[in-house]
C-alpha positions as CSV (number, residue, x, y, z in Angstrom):
1,M,0.0,0.0,0.0
2,S,2.8,2.5,0.9
3,R,4.5,1.8,-2.5
4,R,1.1,2.7,-4.3
5,I,0.8,5.9,-2.3
6,L,4.6,6.8,-3.1
7,F,3.9,6.0,-6.8
8,V,0.7,8.3,-6.9
9,L,2.6,11.1,-5.1
10,A,5.5,10.9,-7.6
11,V,3.1,10.9,-10.6
12,C,1.5,14.1,-9.2
13,A,4.8,15.8,-8.6
14,I,5.8,15.0,-12.3
15,L,2.5,16.3,-13.7
16,R,3.0,19.5,-11.7
17,A,6.4,20.2,-13.1
18,P,6.8,22.9,-15.7
19,G,7.5,20.6,-18.4
20,W,4.3,18.6,-17.9
21,A,1.8,21.2,-16.5
22,Q,-0.6,22.8,-18.9
23,T,-0.7,26.5,-18.9
24,S,-4.0,27.9,-17.9
25,P,-5.4,30.2,-20.5
26,S,-5.6,33.9,-19.9
27,K,-9.0,35.1,-18.8
28,F,-8.9,37.9,-21.4
29,N,-8.0,38.0,-25.1
30,F,-7.0,40.8,-27.4
31,N,-6.1,41.4,-31.1
32,A,-4.8,44.0,-33.3
33,G,-4.0,43.8,-37.0
34,F,-4.2,45.4,-40.5
35,G,-4.4,44.2,-44.1
36,F,-6.3,44.5,-47.2
37,G,-10.1,44.3,-48.2
38,I,-11.7,42.7,-51.2
39,G,-15.3,44.1,-52.0
40,K,-18.2,42.1,-53.2
41,N,-21.2,43.3,-55.3
42,D,-21.3,47.1,-55.2
43,V,-18.3,47.5,-53.1
44,G,-16.4,45.4,-55.7
45,N,-18.0,47.3,-58.6
46,F,-17.3,50.8,-57.3
47,T,-14.0,50.5,-55.3
48,N,-10.5,49.1,-55.6
49,T,-8.8,46.7,-53.2
50,S,-7.9,48.8,-50.2
51,Y,-6.7,48.7,-46.7
52,D,-8.3,47.8,-43.4
53,A,-7.4,47.5,-39.7
54,A,-9.1,45.7,-36.7
55,V,-8.8,45.8,-32.9
56,G,-10.6,43.7,-30.4
57,G,-10.8,42.3,-27.0
58,G,-12.9,39.9,-24.8
59,L,-13.1,36.9,-22.6
60,N,-11.9,33.3,-22.8
61,L,-14.7,31.2,-21.5
62,N,-12.4,28.1,-21.6
63,R,-9.4,26.8,-23.6
64,F,-11.7,26.5,-26.7
65,L,-14.5,29.0,-26.5
66,G,-14.3,32.8,-26.2
67,V,-16.2,35.9,-27.0
68,K,-14.8,39.3,-28.1
69,A,-16.1,42.8,-29.1
70,E,-14.2,44.0,-32.3
71,Y,-13.8,47.4,-34.2
72,L,-13.2,47.2,-37.9
73,F,-12.1,50.1,-40.2
74,Y,-12.4,49.4,-44.0
75,N,-11.2,52.2,-46.4
76,L,-13.2,52.7,-49.6
77,S,-11.0,53.7,-52.5
78,F,-13.1,54.6,-55.5
79,Q,-12.2,53.5,-59.0
80,D,-10.6,56.3,-61.2
81,S,-13.0,55.4,-64.0
82,L,-16.0,55.7,-61.7
83,K,-14.9,59.2,-60.5
84,L,-14.4,60.3,-64.1
85,H,-17.6,58.9,-65.7
86,Q,-20.0,59.2,-62.8
87,G,-19.3,62.7,-61.7
88,L,-17.6,61.7,-58.5
89,D,-14.2,63.4,-58.7
90,G,-12.5,63.5,-55.2
91,A,-15.0,60.9,-53.9
92,G,-13.9,58.9,-50.8
93,G,-15.3,57.0,-48.0
94,N,-14.9,54.2,-45.4
95,I,-16.9,51.5,-43.6
96,Q,-16.7,51.0,-39.8
97,S,-18.2,48.4,-37.6
98,L,-18.4,47.3,-34.0
99,S,-19.4,43.7,-33.5
100,L,-19.7,40.9,-30.9
101,N,-18.2,37.6,-32.0
102,P,-18.1,34.2,-30.4
103,T,-14.9,32.3,-31.2
104,V,-13.9,28.6,-31.3
105,N,-10.3,27.8,-31.1
106,F,-8.5,24.6,-32.3
107,S,-5.1,23.2,-31.6
108,L,-3.1,22.0,-34.6
109,N,0.4,20.6,-34.8
110,G,3.0,22.2,-32.5
111,R,2.8,26.0,-32.3
112,W,0.1,26.2,-34.9
113,G,-3.6,26.7,-34.3
114,A,-6.9,27.7,-36.0
115,Y,-10.1,29.3,-35.0
116,G,-13.5,30.1,-36.3
117,I,-15.3,33.5,-35.6
118,G,-18.6,35.0,-36.5
119,G,-21.2,37.4,-34.9
120,F,-23.4,40.4,-35.4
121,G,-22.8,44.1,-35.2
122,I,-23.6,47.7,-36.2
123,Y,-22.0,49.0,-39.5
124,R,-21.5,52.5,-40.7
125,R,-20.8,53.5,-44.3
126,D,-19.6,57.0,-45.0
127,V,-19.1,58.4,-48.5
128,S,-18.2,62.0,-49.5
129,A,-17.6,64.0,-52.7
130,P,-17.4,67.7,-53.7
131,S,-20.9,69.2,-53.4
132,K,-22.7,68.9,-56.8
133,F,-26.2,70.2,-57.8
134,L,-28.3,67.5,-59.7
135,A,-31.0,69.2,-61.7
136,Q,-34.3,67.3,-62.1
137,G,-34.2,65.0,-65.2
138,T,-30.3,64.3,-64.9
139,V,-29.4,60.7,-65.8
140,C,-28.7,58.8,-62.5
141,Q,-25.4,57.0,-62.1
142,P,-25.2,53.5,-60.5
143,A,-22.8,54.6,-57.7
144,W,-25.1,57.5,-56.7
145,V,-27.2,55.0,-54.8
146,W,-24.6,55.2,-52.1
147,W,-25.3,59.0,-51.8
148,D,-29.1,58.2,-51.4
149,I,-29.9,60.1,-54.6
150,K,-33.6,59.6,-55.6
151,C,-34.3,58.4,-59.2
152,D,-37.5,57.9,-61.0
153,S,-38.6,54.8,-63.0
154,N,-36.8,56.3,-66.1
155,N,-33.5,56.5,-64.1
156,L,-33.6,60.2,-64.0
157,V,-33.0,62.4,-60.9
158,S,-36.3,63.4,-59.3
159,P,-36.7,65.9,-57.7
160,Q,-33.6,68.1,-57.9
161,Q,-31.1,67.2,-55.3
162,T,-27.6,68.0,-54.1
163,L,-24.8,65.3,-54.0
164,S,-22.2,65.8,-51.2
165,S,-22.0,63.3,-48.5
166,H,-24.0,60.5,-46.9
167,T,-23.9,58.2,-43.9
168,A,-25.8,54.9,-43.7
169,Y,-26.1,52.9,-40.5
170,A,-27.2,49.3,-40.5
171,G,-27.1,46.0,-38.7
172,G,-25.1,43.1,-40.2
173,Y,-23.3,39.9,-39.6
174,N,-19.8,38.3,-40.2
175,F,-18.1,34.9,-40.2
176,G,-14.8,33.5,-41.1
177,G,-11.7,32.1,-39.5
178,G,-7.9,32.2,-39.3
179,I,-4.7,30.4,-38.5
180,T,-2.3,31.3,-35.6
181,Y,1.3,30.7,-34.7
182,R,2.5,30.9,-31.1
183,V,5.6,33.0,-30.8
184,P,8.4,31.3,-28.9
185,N,9.5,32.8,-25.6
186,F,6.5,35.2,-25.6
187,H,3.9,33.7,-23.2
188,G,0.5,33.7,-24.9
189,V,1.4,35.8,-27.9
190,K,0.4,34.6,-31.4
191,L,0.7,35.8,-34.9
192,Y,-2.5,35.4,-37.0
193,A,-3.9,35.6,-40.5
194,E,-7.6,35.9,-40.9
195,L,-10.2,36.1,-43.7
196,R,-13.8,37.0,-42.8
197,Y,-17.0,37.9,-44.8
198,H,-19.0,41.0,-43.6
199,H,-22.5,41.9,-44.7
200,A,-24.5,45.0,-43.8
201,Y,-28.0,45.7,-44.7
202,T,-27.4,49.3,-45.9
203,G,-30.4,49.7,-47.9
204,G,-32.4,47.3,-50.1
205,S,-30.7,48.3,-53.3
206,S,-27.2,48.9,-51.9
207,P,-26.2,46.2,-49.2
208,T,-22.6,46.4,-48.2
209,S,-20.4,43.2,-48.6
210,I,-16.7,43.0,-48.0
211,F,-13.9,40.4,-47.3
212,P,-11.2,41.9,-45.0
213,V,-8.0,40.1,-44.9
214,V,-6.2,40.8,-41.6
215,F,-2.6,40.0,-40.3
216,G,-1.8,40.8,-36.7
217,V,-1.1,39.8,-33.1
218,R,-3.3,38.0,-30.6
219,W,-2.6,37.8,-26.9
């Protein structure tokens, strides 16, 4: 009996040693990164590939599950041909969002890992251009829908309006995932690469759909 007790105590001592013990996950999680964005539908038709940035923070519920709030900034770089042919010289804009996202983490081989993420949030799409008077009967251009210009059934401006700037708020959702690499000698620090799809219901005829690709640091 005494030998069994000594054996159990020896095993417990080994499991508590640094080489064997599992490090408890931090209670909190954070991320910061930047990258490039790919537009879909109107965003893809009106703008070029541009830059984006994201920061977030939240709670780790356990080693596998977490939740985080995240802010995303996505620049809108309008195409030169659109500026020239649709009367939008000097146009610019951006998309911003604040979302709440559950996450699921997976451990891969060695220092590598992966995760899935998705959630819901509030989106804001801002666009601006030098002020321009649009007389009634002016032919409407496709991108003007982002400026909330009203057009009749013949695709003519009605009534007369001014094109300058416009902000749209809407709810939306996102989902995607990424891969991580745990940095040696930096406890809890990981590099990550992520692709996510975001969709905001910014008007029935002009929803906002983007694919931000982000590279950054998680800890």
